[in-house]
N, C-alpha and C positions, 0 to 999 in steps of 0.2 A: 601155258605155264600155270601151275598150281602152287599153293603155299608149301606143300610137301616137297616140291622140287627146289626150294630156295634155301636149303640147308639151315632151316630154323630149328632151334633147340626143341627137343621132344616135348618138354613140359609146356612150352609156349604154343607149340603146334597143336597139342592136344586141346588147349584152351580155345584156340582159333576154330578148331573143328567143332567144339561144343557149341559155339555161338553161330555156327553156320558160315564161317569164312572159308571159302574153298579156293577161289581164284583172285589174285591181287589185281587192283586197278593199276592203271599205267603209272601213276605217281608212286604207288607202293612197290611195283615191280622194279622201277628205276632207283628208288631211294634206299630200300632196305639193304641190299647187298653192299652199297657204298658206305652206309652208316655202320654196318657190322664191321667193316674194315677199319673204321676209326677216322674217316675223313670228315672235315667240316662240310656241311651241306646247305645250299641255298635252294629251297624248293618253292616253285611258283606254280600254283594250280588253283582252279576255281572252286567255289563252294560245292560240296557234295562229291568231291573227287576221292575222298578217303585219306586226307592229309594226316589225321590223328593216328591211324594205323601205320602210316608211312614212317613216322618217327617213333610211335609208341611201341611197335613190335620189337625193333632192335634195342630200344631203351630198356624194356623190361628184361630182355635177355642179358644185357650188360650189368644190370644192378644185382648185387648179391644181398641176401638177407643178413641183417645184423651188421651191416657195414656203414652205419650212420647215413647222413644225407649224401647221396651220390648223384642225384639228378634234380635239377630245378627247371620247372616249366613256367613261363610267363604267358598269360592270356589276358585279353582286354576286359572281359566282363565276368561277373560272378557266375552267371549261367554257364558260360563256356568252361570255366574252371571246373565246375561240378561235372559237366559232361565229359571232359577229358579224363578226370579222375575215375568216373564210372567206366569208361572204355579201358583205361589202363588196368583197372581191377579185374575186368573180364579177361584181358590178355594174359594177366599174371596170376590167374586163379589158383593154379597148382603150386606156384612159388610162394604164395601167401605173403607178399611184400606189404610193408606198411606204407600206404599212400595217403598223404595228408593234404587237404585243401586249406588255402589261406586267402581270405578276402575280407573286405570291410563290410560294415552293416551289421555285424554280429560281434559278440564279446571276444576280445583278444585272448583272454585268460585260458579258456579251454584249448586254444590253438597252441599256446606256449607249452602246455603240458604235453600235447600230442606230438609236437615237433621233436621232443626228446627221443621218440621211438621211430621217427619217420626215416625211410630210405629214399622216397621220392616225394618232392613237394611241388604242388601246383598252385599258383596264386596270381592275383592281380598285382601290378607293379607297386601301387601305393602301399598295400598291406605288407608285401614282402620287404619293402624298404623300411617300414615301421619296425618289423621284427629285427632287421639288421641293426638298426639304431639302438634297439633295446638289448642287443646281443643275445637274442633268443633263437636265432637261426644260425647254426654252425655250418658253414660251407667249406670248411678246411679239407674235407674229403670229396668235394664235388668233382665229378668226372664229365658230366654232360649238362649243357646249358641250352634250353630250347626256348625260342620265341615263336609262339603260334599266333596266327593272324596279326603278324607284326605291323602291317600297314595300318590296321585299325588302331593299334596301340599308339602309333605315331599321330594319327588323325585325332585321337582323343586327348592329346597333350601329354602323353607319358614319356616323351623322349628324354627329358632330363632325369627322371626316375630310373629309366632303363640304363642310361649311361652310368649313373651312380652305382646301380646294382652290379653292372659289368666290371666296374673298377674294383669292387670289393669281393670278387670271387677269384679262385685260382686261375692263373693265365694258362696253365698246362691242363687244358680241358678240350672237350669236343663241343663245338657250337653248331646247332641246327636251327636254321631260320626258315620258317614257312609262312607264305603270304599269298593272297589272291592277286594282289597288284604290287608294283614296284615303283614307289615314288622316289623323287630325288633325295628327300630326307632319309628314306629307308636305304637307299643305295650307299649313302655316306656311312650309316651305321653298319650295314652289311660288310663294307670293306674294312672298317676298323675293328670289328668284332671277330672276324674269321681269318683263318690262315689257309691259303691255297685251297679254298673251298671249291667243291664240285657243284656246278650249277645245273639244276634240273628244272626244266620248264615244260609243262604238259598242258595241252588244251584239248578238251574233249567236248565237241559240240554235240549237244543232245539232238537226236533226230527230230525233224519236223513232224514225223508221224507220231512221236511219243509226246512231245511238248508242243502244243498249239498256242500260238501267240496272236492276240487280237488287240486292236485299239478302237476307241470311239471318241470322236470330237464331241465336246459338250461345253456349255456355258458354265463358268465357275459357280454361278448361283444355283444351278440344277445338278451339279456333280454328285452331291449326296443322294439326290433322288434317283439318279441313274445307278449308283452303287446298290441301293436297296432293291431296285428293280432287278439287277443282275443276280444278286444273292438269292432272291426268290425264284428267279427263272432258272439259274444254273443248279440250285440245290447242292452246293458243295459238301463234300465229306468234312474235311478239315480245311480251313482257308486262312490265309494271312493277308490283311490289308495294310499296305505300307504307306506311311505319311512321313513327311520330311522333318516335322517338329513334334515335340512333346505336346504342345498346346493343341495341335491339330489331332493328334492321336486321342487325347482326352475328349475333344469335341466330337469326333466321329464315333467313338465307342459309346459315348453317352447318348448321342442322337439315335444310334442303332437300337439301344435299349429302349428308348422312348417309343420306337416303332415296333416293339415286340420281338426284336432280334437279339439273342443272347450273345453279346460280344464282350470281350475283355481287353483292356488296354495293357500294353507292356512297353515300358520305357525306363530310362535310368533314374527318373525322379521318384520311382516307387521304392518303398522300403524293401529290404532283402526278404523278409518273411512274405510280403505280398507278392514279390516277383516269383518266389519259389512256388507259392500256391497257384499263381496263374499258370506257370509252366506245368505243374502237376496236373491241373484240371484239363489243360490242353492235350497233354500226352494221353490222358485217360479218355478223352473224348467227351468229358463233362461240358466243357466249353468248346464249341466247334469253330468259332470265329475269333481270331486274334487280330487286334489292331496294334501295329508296332512301329517303332523307329528302326532304322537300319542297324544302329549300334546295339540295341537291345537284342535283336534277333541274329546278330552276326555269328556265324560259325556253329549255330545250333543244329543238331541232327534231329529233325522232327519227322517221323515217319507218317505216311498216308496223307500228306497234304495234297489235295486235288486241285486247288485253285490259288493263284496269287492275283490280288487286285492292287494295281498301282494307283492309289488315290492321288498321290503327287509323283511326278517324275523326278528322279534324283538329279541334282545339279552336277554331281560327280558321275559321269557316265559309266565309270568302272564299277559302280555299285549295282547297276542294273543286272548283270549276269549273276551276281550273288543273290539278288532277290528271286529271280525266276528259277535259280538253282535249288530253291526250297521244295519244288514240286518235280514230278516226273523222275523220281528216284527209283533205283532198283528195278528198272524195267517197267515201272508203272507209268500210265499216261497222266498228263496234267495240262492245265490251262493257265496262261498268264494274260490278264486283261488290263490294259492301261487306259485310264480316263484322262483325256487330253483337253485342258482348257487352253486359252490363247497363250498363256505364259509358258506352257509345257512344250510347245512345238520345237523350240530351238534345241533343247537337250534331247528330245526324242529323235529328231533328224540326225543328230550326231551319233546317237546310239545305233541307229539302223546302218549308217555308213561305216562306223567303226567295226561293228561285229557282223555285218552282212546278214542280219536277221531277215527272215521272211515273215513279216507281221501283217496280218490280214485285217482290213477294216470290217468291223462288226456292224451288221445291219440291224438296227433297232428302229421301229416305227414310232410308237408312242409309249410313254411311261408316266405314271402319276407323279405330279409335282408335290413335294413334301417340304414342310418348314425345316430350316436348319438353325437350331438355337446356338448362340455363342455363349458357352458356359465359361465362367471364371475358372482358371486353373485350380486344381485341388491344392490346398496348403498342407504342409507337413503336419500330421496329427500331433506330433510330439510338442508342437508349439501352441496348440489350442488350449484355451482355458487356463493359461498361466497367469500368475499374479504379475502386476507391473514390476519392472526391475527397480530394486532399491539398493543403494550403496550399503555395504556391510558396515556395522557399527564397530569402530576400531578401539573404542575404550572398553571399560568393564561393563559387563552385561548388567542391565537394570532390571531384567526379568526376575521375578521372585518365584522360586520353585517351592 
């Protein structure tokens, strides 16, 4: 089956051909026809399966130019918001739709102006809700409501924001909910937000010939030394090292730099401008090693990643497939290497049993032991060098001009 066999609008089909989309993935093949018919859809599929096109292609078909805001897409992070917008612009290139991103960390005023012309809005829940309260986001003409990476939005604590947004948009709409996992909290939202929804669940296991998975037991004190050894030995193209906390991300990235390895940290504690610069450099290959939390990297489509290093094993085992799904994309090979200290074995055993992965023990004889410095977390630069807080003078000013 090819996209040209799916009765897709000619303008959109032409755009898909221009960007090299020929054959749909399974989630796209099953979702697009149902969404085109107007049904609510609940799609569950792992990272890298093509969920954005699964809802994005029929969405840009349904939206008409000049019809005010007709589609609202919620996503958990600013990076994913920008990526979805980029993809939708590619799908709708010939229709020239106004697609506006809305997220925090930047001035709200340019967004207010841009929303007046938008037909599709993509944003994070907090900033979308902010615009609703300011009455700068008119959803009276809304036809389609999309929640992308819905499980991650719930995990990040956006559940109340999402509920408030849903209560303030038209009930007579089409709702599309896409997620990698389906938690109990998400099931409750799913059932209350949708009507007679069609459920689509796909699971595409990457071939062991394409994605090779390894693990290595290591003492926590020498884990960083092993990571440096592996980076130098494997010589990855682009790689992502996953840590469970922001503090560890900062510590690992700074220690890598101390050892002459050009690594960059990515997590939610960075400013928006900094995060955008980090991703821009990584996409361009200026920085080849990204050290990240799961939340910061969730849903991002980063091409040519050859290696995934699990510095920490995730406590939530459902996160693991999303991590390794960053590599071995589009038929290319990749490696995922997990560094296991004593505390990691419980979660790692559950991962193997749950997903039936074939993970081989990596044979390493000796590696150089390096110091690992415990850096203090970086403080927000906006608060540096500020004068001590003083109460405002409530009377008449005594300053002479």
